[in-house]
C-alpha positions in Angstrom: 19.3 23.4 -13.6 20.4 20.0 -12.0 18.5 17.2 -13.1 17.8 14.1 -10.6 16.1 10.6 -10.8 14.6 11.7 -7.3 13.8 14.6 -5.6 12.5 14.2 -2.2 10.6 16.6 0.0 11.6 16.7 3.8 14.7 15.7 5.5 13.4 14.4 8.9 13.6 10.9 9.3 11.4 10.0 6.6 13.1 11.5 4.0 16.7 11.0 5.2 16.0 7.4 5.6 14.3 6.8 1.9 17.1 9.0 0.4 19.8 6.4 2.2 17.9 3.3 0.3 17.5 5.1 -2.8 21.0 6.7 -3.2 23.0 3.5 -4.0 20.6 2.9 -7.1 19.7 6.6 -8.3 20.6 9.9 -8.1 18.6 11.8 -5.1 17.8 15.4 -4.1 17.0 16.1 -0.6 15.2 19.2 -0.1 14.3 20.8 3.6 12.6 23.6 4.4 14.0 24.5 7.3 17.6 25.5 8.5 18.5 22.1 9.7 17.1 18.6 8.9 14.8 16.9 11.6 13.5 20.3 12.8 9.6 19.3 13.5 8.8 15.8 14.4 11.9 13.9 14.2 13.6 16.4 16.5 11.0 16.1 19.0 10.3 12.6 19.5 10.6 11.1 22.9 10.6 7.6 20.6 10.5 4.5 21.6 10.7 0.7 19.4 7.3 -0.8 20.9 6.2 -3.7 19.4 2.6 -2.9 19.7 2.4 0.7 18.9 0.5 1.7 15.7 -1.8 -1.3 15.5 -1.7 -4.8 14.3 -1.0 -3.7 10.7 1.9 -1.6 12.0 3.4 -4.8 13.6 5.0 -6.2 10.5 7.1 -2.9 10.2 8.1 -2.6 13.4 9.3 -6.0 13.6 11.2 -6.1 10.5 13.2 -2.8 11.6 14.3 -4.3 15.0 17.4 -6.2 13.5 18.7 -3.2 11.8 18.3 -0.9 14.7 19.5 -3.3 17.3 22.2 -4.3 15.2 23.5 -0.5 14.4 23.4 0.1 18.2 20.3 2.4 18.0 18.1 0.5 20.6 18.5 0.2 24.6 16.0 -2.6 26.0 13.4 -1.3 28.6 10.4 -3.2 28.4 6.8 -1.9 28.5 3.9 -2.1 31.0 -0.1 -1.4 29.5 -1.4 -1.1 33.0 -5.2 -1.2 33.6 -7.6 -0.7 36.7 -10.1 -3.2 37.7 -12.5 -1.8 35.2 -9.9 -2.1 32.5 -9.7 -6.0 32.4 -11.8 -5.6 29.2 -9.2 -3.4 27.6 -6.5 -5.8 28.6 -8.3 -8.6 27.1 -8.8 -7.0 23.9 -5.7 -5.6 23.6 -4.3 -9.2 24.1 -6.8 -10.5 21.5 -5.8 -7.8 19.2 -2.1 -8.8 18.8 -1.9 -12.4 20.0 -1.5 -13.6 16.2 0.8 -10.5 15.2 4.1 -12.0 16.4 4.4 -9.3 19.2 6.0 -10.6 22.5 3.4 -9.9 25.4 2.0 -11.3 28.3 -0.5 -10.7 31.1 0.5 -10.0 34.8 -1.5 -10.0 37.6 -0.9 -7.4 40.8 1.8 -9.1 42.4 4.2 -9.2 38.7 3.0 -5.8 38.1 4.2 -4.4 41.3 7.7 -6.3 41.0 8.0 -4.1 37.9 6.5 -0.9 38.7 6.7 -1.1 42.5 5.6 2.8 43.1 2.3 2.6 41.0 -0.7 3.1 43.3 -2.7 0.2 44.1 -5.6 0.6 42.0 -3.6 -0.4 39.0 -4.4 -4.1 39.3 -2.9 -5.9 36.1 -1.0 -5.3 32.8 0.4 -6.5 29.9 4.1 -6.7 29.6 6.1 -6.4 26.4 9.9 -7.2 27.5 11.4 -6.1 23.9 10.3 -2.7 24.3 13.2 -0.4 23.6 14.6 3.2 23.8 15.4 4.8 20.1 18.4 7.1 20.2 16.7 9.1 17.7 19.3 11.8 16.9 21.8 8.9 16.1 19.5 7.2 14.0 18.6 10.4 11.9 22.2 11.4 11.5 23.2 7.7 10.5 20.7 7.9 7.9 21.9 11.6 6.7 25.4 10.4 6.6 24.4 7.5 4.8 22.8 9.3 2.1 25.5 11.8 1.7 28.1 9.2 1.5 25.9 7.4 -1.3 25.9 10.9 -3.3 22.5 12.2 -1.9 22.3 16.1 -2.4 20.8 17.9 0.5 19.5 21.1 0.2 18.4 23.4 3.4 16.4 26.9 3.8 14.7 25.5 0.2 11.0 25.6 0.6 9.4 24.3 -2.2 7.1 26.9 -3.9 6.1 25.5 -7.3 6.3 21.9 -9.0 5.3 21.6 -12.7 5.2 18.5 -14.8 6.4 18.7 -18.2 7.6 15.8 -20.8 8.4 13.5 -18.0 10.1 15.4 -15.7 9.2 17.8 -12.9 10.4 21.3 -12.5 11.0 22.4 -9.0 11.3 25.9 -7.8 12.4 26.6 -4.2 11.7 29.9 -2.5 15.5 30.9 -3.0 14.9 31.1 -6.8 16.4 27.8 -7.8 15.2 25.1 -9.8 15.6 21.5 -10.1 14.7 18.9 -12.2 13.7 15.5 -11.2 12.0 12.5 -12.9 9.9 11.7 -9.5 9.0 14.0 -6.7 8.6 12.2 -3.2 6.3 13.5 -0.6 7.9 12.9 2.8 7.0 16.4 3.9 5.4 15.2 7.1 2.4 17.4 8.5 2.9 19.3 5.0 1.9 16.3 3.1 -1.3 17.3 1.7 -0.2 20.5 1.0 2.4 19.3 -1.0 0.1 17.2 -2.9 -1.7 20.0 -4.0 1.4 22.0 -5.0 1.7 19.2 -7.4 -1.5 18.8 -8.5 -1.9 15.5 -7.0 -5.1 14.9 -4.8 -4.6 15.6 -0.8 -5.5 12.3 0.8 -6.7 13.7 4.4 -3.4 13.2 6.2 -4.0 15.4 9.6 -1.4 16.5 11.6 -2.1 15.8 15.6 -0.2 17.6 18.5 1.6 15.4 20.8 2.7 17.0 24.1 5.7 15.8 26.2 6.9 17.3 29.3 10.3 16.7 31.5 9.5 16.3 35.2 12.1 16.7 38.1 10.1 14.2 40.8 10.7 13.4 44.4 11.8 10.7 44.4 13.0 10.3 40.9 11.9 7.8 38.6 13.4 4.4 39.0 16.2 4.4 36.0 15.1 0.7 35.1 11.9 1.5 35.0 9.7 0.4 32.1 7.8 2.5 29.6 4.6 2.7 31.8 1.3 3.1 29.2 -2.4 3.4 30.5 -4.5 1.0 28.4 -7.2 3.5 28.7 -5.1 5.7 26.6 -4.6 8.6 29.2 -0.8 8.9 29.5 2.5 7.3 29.3 5.8 7.9 31.2 9.1 6.7 31.4 12.5 7.8 33.1 15.4 9.5 30.9 18.5 10.6 32.7 17.1 11.2 36.3 14.2 13.0 35.0 10.6 11.6 34.2 9.4 12.3 30.3 5.4 12.3 30.6 2.5 12.7 28.0 -1.0 13.0 28.4 -1.2 11.3 24.8 -3.1 13.9 23.5 -4.0 13.8 19.8 -5.3 17.8 19.1 -5.9 18.3 15.4 -3.5 21.2 14.0 -2.8 22.7 10.7 0.8 22.5 9.9 3.3 24.6 11.8 6.0 24.7 14.3 4.1 23.3 17.2 4.2 24.9 20.6 2.7 22.8 24.1 -0.4 24.4 25.4 -0.7 24.9 29.1 -3.7 23.1 29.7 -1.9 19.8 28.1 1.0 20.2 30.4 -1.3 20.7 33.6 -3.5 17.3 32.4 -0.5 15.5 31.9 0.8 16.1 35.5 -3.0 15.4 36.7 -3.0 12.2 35.4 0.3 11.1 36.3 -1.1 12.0 40.0 -3.3 9.0 39.5 -1.2 6.8 38.7 1.9 7.4 41.2 2.7 9.2 44.2 5.6 11.1 43.4 5.9 14.8 43.9 6.6 16.9 41.2 9.1 19.5 41.8 9.6 20.9 38.7 8.5 21.2 34.9 11.8 21.4 33.4 11.0 21.5 29.9 8.1 21.0 27.7 7.5 20.7 23.9 5.0 19.4 21.3 5.2 17.8 17.9 3.0 17.0 14.9 2.2 13.3 14.3 0.1 13.0 10.8 -2.2 10.4 10.1 -4.0 9.2 6.8 -7.8 8.6 7.4 -7.2 5.1 8.4 -4.0 5.6 10.5 -1.7 3.7 8.3 1.3 4.9 6.4 1.2 5.8 2.9 3.8 4.4 0.6 4.6 4.5 -3.4 3.5 5.9 -6.5 0.0 8.0 -6.5 -2.3 6.3 -8.7 -3.1 9.8 -10.8 -0.4 11.8 -10.9 2.5 10.4 -13.2 5.9 10.4 -11.4 4.8 11.6 -7.6 5.2 9.3 -4.5 3.8 9.4 -1.2 6.2 8.3 1.9 3.9 10.3 4.4 1.3 9.5 6.9 3.5 7.7 9.3 1.7 8.8 12.8 3.9 8.5 16.0 5.5 5.1 14.4 7.7 6.9 11.5 10.8 6.4 13.6 10.6 2.8 14.9 9.5 1.6 11.7 12.4 3.6 9.6 14.4 0.7 8.2 11.8 -1.4 7.0 9.5 1.4 5.7 12.4 2.9 3.6 13.6 -0.1 2.4 10.0 -1.2 1.0 9.4 2.1 -0.4 12.6 2.1 -2.0 12.2 -1.4 -3.7 8.5 0.0 -5.1 10.1 3.0 -6.6 12.7 1.4 -7.9 11.0 -1.8 -9.3 13.3 -4.0 -6.9 12.4 -7.6 -5.4 12.1 -7.8 -1.9 14.9 -8.8 0.5 15.0 -10.4 4.0 14.0 -7.4 5.6 10.7 -6.4 3.4 9.9 -10.1 2.4 7.2 -10.7 4.7 5.4 -6.7 4.3 2.3 -6.4 2.6 2.6 -3.1 0.4 -0.7 -3.3 -0.5 -1.9 -2.4 2.9 0.2 0.9 2.6 -0.8 1.8 -1.0 -2.0 5.5 -2.0 -4.3 3.6 -4.5 -6.3 2.5 -1.2 -8.0 5.7 -1.3 -8.9 6.2 -5.1 
């Protein structure tokens, strides 16, 4: 048996980023059930860095992560438009009120200003909120960056190593994988994404109600093609969002369908709904659905992430429930959680973050 200070279950963006932050200070084992890291949510994300995504309590994590993502070259600025019809005026007002004090950079646009940024929108879309800082994220490169950083700092990655048993004895965890290997760790970290509650049960911790929700995305070939400089366009009422990608259009119906933890697949009804909603926004002709996929985004009951030590089970920690914003907040979330687990002081990236918002103990 090999011993580690930390064993992290799940090598997607969450597990990889946390391992990279812990590894300079402790020995780290990263356990992944699949053949390769990032097979599920991380590998299926059409992610963007969008300051308001996730709500006001997530904005500090997003803003704290922005400089790291920019300086490392993972962001390409695009801008975002939350668009609304005349009947959506109150939703636009509420959005501005909700985020006005968060530090996010947003402004209200009238029809003329909206048409200048998205000229192909149908005339019924009368107003918008403009977020100039919104950027595309190179998800694959960011994930590879964290895996390489962890590896260079001594992290051991085990793939095809689904955890089947976890027992606490005399201050350590004995962890057995389906391959029959046993590892020992002082702290077991739950970064298992959609499987977070299942892993908690395996370790004897109380599940927190972290629910996987399916999100569908389609890649379309349209006539005309979407302008390459088109901003990310989101329906303020939550019906859809779309953005250009290499001459094609990436479109989602913004669905959130509860799902068991699984290798998610798109449903034809969701694909059809996405295309129908697109037709309500622009007059482009859909020539082909070239690709479709689905991923699971997992939320705690209050839709905030869960970071830190479990209040009841010794040596069990959470890094889960990160919804669809886990990638855009990865630098600050991983740094903050590593500091919590190591007992370190905050640094420039995390000094403005309120860890109590995300503590597992809030569900006690």
